[in-house]
N, C-alpha and C positions, 0 to 999 in steps of 0.2 A: 513445378514444385506449387503448392496453393500457398495462398496467403497465409493461413495458419499454421503451416509448417515452415515458413519464414519467421514467424513472431515466435514460436515455440522457444528456440535458443535463448533469444532476448528474455523472454518471461522468465526461463529457468534460473538463468544468470540473477537476475534481478531479486527475484524470490530468494535465492539463496544468500545473496547479501543482506538482504532485509531480515532474513531470519537470524543471521549472526549478529545483526545489532540488536535485535529484541532479545536475544541471548544474553546481552550484557548490562539491561537495564536493570538498575537496582530499585528496589520495591521501598527502600526508607526514605526517600525523599520526594514523595509524590507532588509535593507544593513547589517544589525548584522550578523556576522559569527565569530565563536570562534576562528579560525585559517585562514589566507590568504588563504590556500588550501581547505578550507571548503566552501560547498555552503552557499550562502546567505539565511538568513529565508525566503525572499521574493521569492525565487525561490523554496527551500526545501519544504515548507507547501503545495504549489499547487501540486509540484511532488507528494506528499503523497495523495493529496485528487486525483489527476487524477490517480495514479496505481491503485485505487480500481476498475477502470473497465479493467485493463489490465488482468484479468483472463479470458475475454470472449475470445480474440483470441488464448489464450492458449489452451483453452478447445474445439475450434471451428475450428481451421485451423491447417495445419501441418506445418506451418512456419509463422514467422514475420520477414519482412525485414525493419528495421528503414529508409534505405535509399528510399524506397518505399511508404512509409506512409504519411500521410498528418497532421501528430501530430502538434497541436499549444499548446506551453506552456500556461498555464493560468497566467494571472496577478491578483495576489491577491487583493480582495477589502475590503473583511470582513471576518471573522470567519464564519458566516452565509454562504456566498458564497462557501467557502471552504468546509463545511460540505454538502451542496446541491450538488456539484460536486463528492464529496466521496458518498453520499446517493444513488445517482443514478447509478454510477458505481458499488457498492457494490450491489445492490438489482438486476442489471442485471447478474452480477457474481452468485449470490447466485442461482436464478434461472437457469442458464445453468450449475452449479455444481450440481444441485439437478436431471437435468436430463442426466447428462453425465453417459453413461453407463460403466459397469466395462471392458468390451473389450478396451475401447477408453484408458483409463490409460496407457496402456504398448505400445501404438502407438508411434512413433518416433515424435518427436518435435524441432525445431530449431528456435532459434533467431539470425538474422542476422544483418549485418550493409554492406551493398553494396555488398551482398553476401558471406561475410566472417561471418563464423559462430562463434558467443560469446557463444551460449549455443547449445548442441546438444545432447539429451538424449531421456528418455521417457517423455510423456504427465504428468505423475506423477511427475517427479523430476522437469519439467519446471513449474507446477504449484506451487510446494513448494519454490523452489529457485528462480525463476523468477519473482514470484507474491508475495506467502504469506510471506517467508522470505524476501525480499524486502521491503515488507510495514513494517513489524516489524522491520528491520534494521534501516528504516528512520525515524520510529516513536520514537525509541529511540533517535535518533540523536535530533530530536524535543524537547524530553525530557530533554536532556542536554542543548539546547537552552533557553527553558523555563526557568530552572534552573538559568541559567548565566543573564538571563534579568530581574530576579525578579517575574517571573509568577507563579502560584502555578503548581506543576507536579500532575498529577493525579495518583491515584493508580493503577498499571497495574496488576503485578504478586503479590500483597500484597500491604500494605500501603506505600505511599511515605511519607517524612518527612511533606509534606504539608496537609495530609488525614490520619485519622487513621479509623480503621475499629472496633473502641471499645472495643479493647482488654484491 
């Protein structure tokens, strides 16, 4: 079994859980943040939606330099919009992940800002840390935000206080 084949079930599960979380994000409180240093909900939710596509450059290029990119932050309009952007990115990453050969995982990959490395390691670690773990991290933040504003929190790795699995 290839490395990609081993990673696909995890990818599918994490994307499913993240999608469910994004479906619950309200758009009427874009400035909500639990702390002054926290990212507002209207920036965090679109960031998660757009992160779904970030796996593609990790899997297909030797580096990404944010200073050379054309990234435009998404302005949140609706949960449906967030999910659409998320689904488009996740679909592209899944296709790319499925076709990534084993030897590519050991290649060096860098994430830069103006030529300064903020990550420099194997493509495998770049995929896990800068893509998959990054999405999981921010999804967890969204779960806290949902709880604090009274929205139901989805089950992620077991039932939430808002959902039961029939135990």
